N, C-alpha and C positions, 0 to 999 in steps of 0.2 A: 714334802715340804718342811717338815718340822713336826716333832710330836707335840701332842695337845698338851702334855704336861710342861713341855718348855714354853710353849705360846702362852699357856696360863701364868707361869712364872715371870715370862718378859712380854706381856702383851703388845708393847711397843714394837715387837718384831713383825706382828701379823701383817701390816700393810708392806712392808718391805719384802716379805716372803711372798706375797701374793704378787708383787711386781717382778720378782725374781722368776717365779713360776710362769709369769706370762712372757717374760723376755725369753725364757728358755724355749717355750713353744714357737715363739715368732722366728728365733734364730734357727729351729730345726725346719721350720718351713721355707726358710731362705735358702737352702742348700741347692746349689747350681745344677742344672739339668744335665751337663755333660757328665760321662760315666767317670772320668778321671778326677774331675773336681768334685763331683758327687762322693766319690770314694774318699777324697781328702778332707771334705768338711764333715762328713759322716764319722770319720774315724778320729778327727779332732773332737768332737762331742763325746766319744768313747773313752779317749785317753785324758781328757781334761775338759770336763763340763764348765768349769769356771773360766778357764782360758778362752774357751769357745764362745762363751757369752761376752767377754771383755773386748775380744777381737772383733765382734760383729760392728762395733762403732766406727772402725776405722774405714777410710775410703776403700773403694774396690780392689784397685791397684796395690795398695800397700797392704791391705788385708790378704790379698791373695801370696803375696811375697811373705808376710810374716807367718802364715799358715803353713807354707811349704818349708820355711826355714825351721819352724817348730817340729814338723813331721820329721824331716831329715835328721835333726839332731835328737828326736826321741827314738828314731830307728838306730841312731849310732850308740845311743845310751842303752838300747836293748841289748846290742851285742856286747856292750862292756859289762851290763849287768848279769848276763847269763852265765853262771858259775860252772855249768855244764860243760861250758866249751872249752876244749884243751887250749892252753896258753899259745902253742906253736900254730893254732888255727885262728884264734882270736886277733893276735897282734897284727898280722898281714891285712886282715879286714878292717880294722880301725885305721891303720896308716893309710890304706888305698881307698878309704870309703868316699873321699871327695872326687873321685873319679867315676864312682858307681851312679851319682846322681845323673850323670850324662848318658847312662846306657839303660834303655827302656827294657831290656831283657833281663837285667840283673835282680837276683832276689836271694835271699839266704834265710833258710828255716831255722828260726830260733825264737826264744821267748815263749811266753804263755798268753792264753786268751786273747784279748784284742791286739796285744803286741804281736803274737805269732801272726795275726791276719795282716797287721801292717808290713811285717818282713815278708810274708809269702807273697803279698799283693804290691810289692814296692814299686813294680812298674808303673802304677797309677801316679805314684809321686813323681817319678822321674818324668813322666809325660807332661804333667803339670809344670814341673821346674823348668821344663823346655820351652814352655810359653812365656815364662817371665821376662821381663827385660833384661838387656845384658848387664846393666849396673846392679840389678838385684842378684842375677846368677853368680856374678864375680864376688859380690859380698859373702853369699851363703857358702860358695865354694871355698874361699879363703878361711872362713871360720870353721868350717867343716874339717878342712885340712889340719888347721892348728890344734883343734879339739881332738881329732883323732889320734894325732901324735902323742899328745899330753896324757890321753886315756891309756895309749900303749904304753907310755913311760912307766905310768903308776900300776900297770898289771904286774909289772916285774920289781915294784918298789913299794914298801910299806910308808905309811904316812907316820914319819918318826917325829920330826919337829914342827913347831908352829910355822916355821917357814914352808917346810914340805906342805902343810894343811892350806897355807894361803895359795901355794903354786897349784895343788890339786883343785882348789875351789876355782881359781883362776881358769883353768883348762875346762871345766865342766860347766861353769856358770858365767865366770867374768867375761870370758869370751862371747857368751850369749849377749851380755850387755853391750859389749863392743860392736858386735853384729847387728843388733837391733838399732843402735846408734847410726850405724852405717846405712840401714834400710830407710830410717827416717830421714836422713840427709839425702839419700838418692830419690827419695819421693819429693824432694823440693820442700817439706814442710818445717824442716828443722834445721839449725846449725849444726855442724858435726860436732858432738860432745868431746870433751877430754878424755883420754883413755882412762885415766885413774878414776874417775867418776863413774865412768861406764862399768868400769871393773868392780867397783864398791857396790853397784847396783845389783850385779849378779852374785857377788861374794855374800851381801845381807841375807838374799834369799836362799842361797845354797847352805850356807852355815845354819840357818834356821830350819831347814829341812833334815840336816845331819843331825842335829840336836833332837828334833822331835821324832825322828825315825830310828833312834838307838835300837830298841827292842827288836823292831822289824829287821834291822840289818843284822844284828849280832845273832839271830835266829834263823838266818837265810841258811836254806838247804841246796845243795849238798855242802856249802861252804860259807862261812860267815864274812860278812863285808864289814870292814873296820876302817871307819873315816876319822874317828876322834884321834887326835894326835897324841902319841905316847909321852911327849913332852908335858902335856897336861895330865893325862889319866894316871900316869905313873907316879904321880905325886900323892895319889890316894889309894890305888890298889896294885897287886902285882900283875894281873890280867885284866884286860878290857871287859871280858866277860863276867868278872867278878862284880861289876857295878849293879848287875840285876838280882843279886841274890840279898834276900832280907837282911842277913846279918851285916852287910855292908851298907846299910841305907844311910847311915851319917855321912860316910866318905861319898857315896854315890851322889847325894844331894849337893855337897861341896864342889865335886867334879863338874856337875851340871851347872852349877851357878859360875865356875870358872869359863866354861865353854859359852854360856850366854854373854858374859862380860867381854869374852874374846869377839863374839858377833857385834856388839854394839858398837865397836869402834868405826863401823862403816856407816852409822845413822847419820852422821853430820853430812858426809859426802853424799849420801842419797838424798838428803834434803836440798842440797846445793843443785844437783842434778835436775830435780823436778822443778824447781823455782825457775831454771832457765827454759823450760818448754813454752812453746808459743802455740802450738795446735792442741784444742781442747780435747779432741778424742785420743791423741797420743799421750797427752798428759793423763788422762783417766786409766788408759791402758798400762802405763807406767806406775801410777799412783796406788792404784787398788792392791795389787800383790805386795806393794812395800808396807802398806798399812796393815795387811794381814800377817806380814812377818813380823812386825813389832808387836802386834797383839799377841801372836802365837809365843814369841819370846817372853812376854809378860806372864802368860799362863804357864809357860814350862818352868820359870824360875823358881827355884826352891820347892819344886812340886816332885815328890817321890813317884808319882803316877807315871812319869815318863819312862820309868824302869819297870812298870807294871802293866801298860797297855798303851792305848792312844790319846794324847792330848791334843785337842785342836778347838778352834773357836767353834762356838755353837753356830749352827746355820742361820738363825735369826739375825745374830750380830754380823756373819759374812754378808748376809742380804742387805743390811743396813749400810755396810761399808760401800758395797757396790751402787747402792741407790743414792747415798749422800755425798760422795766424793765428787765434788764438782770443780773446786778451786783449791789454789794452794793454802788459803785460810784453813780449808777442811782438812789438809794434810798435816799442817802444823798443829792444829787442834788434836787430831788423832796420836800423833807423834807424842805431843805433849801428855795427852791423858794417859797413854799407854805407859810412858816413861814414869809418870806419877804412879800409876798403878804398880809397876814393878819397884819403884823406890820404896814403896810402902810394905814390900815383902822382904826387903833385905834386912837380915839379921846382922847386927853389929859384931857378933862373934864369927861370922863367916870369915874364913881366910882372906877372901877377895873383896870384902865388903867395901873398903875405901877406893879400890879401883872401880868397882861397879857403880858406886855413888858418882864419882868423878865423871865417867862416860855417860851417865844419865843426865848430870848437870850440863854437860856440854850440849845435849840434844834439847834439853828444857831451855837454856840460854839461846840457842839458835832460835827456837819457836818464838821465845819472847821477844827476841830483837826484831823479828820480822815485822812487829807491830800489826799483826793480823789475828792474834788469838781472840781478840774481843768480837770478831766478825764471824767465828767459826761456829759450826753447829756441833755442839759437845754431846755426842750420842754414845761415848764410851762409859763415862761416869756420870751417873744420875741418882738422885735420891729416888730409889725404885720403889721404896715402900708406898710413898703417897702417890706417886705417879701410877705405880704397877696397880694398887688396889682401885684406884679410879678407873682405869682401863679395863680390869676385871669386871666391874660392876656394869661398864658400858657393853662389855661383850656378853655378859649374863642376859642383860636387857634385850640385846638384838638377837640372841638366840631364842629368847623366850618368845619375841614378837614373830621370827621365823616359824617357831613350832606352833604357835597360836594360828598363825595364817594357815599352815598346812592341815592343822587338824579341823578349821574351819571348811576348808575346800573339801576334806575327806567327807565330813557330815554333809555337806551339800549335795554330795554325789550319792 
């Protein structure tokens, strides 16, 4: 649920964490009885607990389609990520993956842990896919085909330029945005969003993940995975792996800030996309990951720990985002607060400081001009000293009362 130390430091996280834990238990109890659907939803919980929670609020028909869409693309991603598969084996699988979803007997053993289980028992996913409406099937097939072809292209090609980087991110994530927009439209709940806005939704998330996962990707065995574009990192070091060495710390942080600045260009498009959504469940499904993304960028910016370990939002803050994101005013508020947090970390001597500040100002300006900032819950930036100390006193009193009650019962016995 979150360590005691973290809760004492941020006692306002306690209630959202309890709600998140209860929601997780409820979601686990709602797994369908049919074997193939039970496998799909159980697997969803294993490969992405946060996604499994957010998806639960969607209507049954759309929820099933999004669940299968996610698992199909996760399986495709497992093939791409497995660096032990020979290129001449991997490429044909990626290119033909969209046909395998129609084959109940197809499976391919690769990946590790839960991803290996997903691949070994992929027939369950295919069986569930074949029960979806034809409009959902066609949308999933189309995106899977395009994504597989794009992944195959980059198996044989390095990410050299920023254009390459945008193209790669389009194939592995922008297409997810386009696919989800198609599923939302197929459900009758939303108008079909413009492609460039759907693409930006995916790119914002993917670029955040690529930045955050630098160390994990560069240390991948048996072969490193390198997604940072040479056009950016070559300004700072001779080899991408040099960023992780302590003697290159200053250059590493400058390169990191360059990457974060690149990702921020998609912020305004994401706000436009979300502001057009009508269905509350779909809105929350889309908004929560985007807030998590800008929050993660704010933490990663100017942070050498990206090259030393894992940098991510604390679980309590994640729980608050899930609990409190209800309306577009909450989204504007979160984007504004995280942009302000990031702005406060900008070093005027950073080579990209001016560009970074300009992109943050675009996001802040969009949030201000919405006219909704005054209505939002500001849960990101608070005077934690006063509020936190009060909450700690309350928690101590509650714990004391519970302890006294238990002690009294023990003596009575």
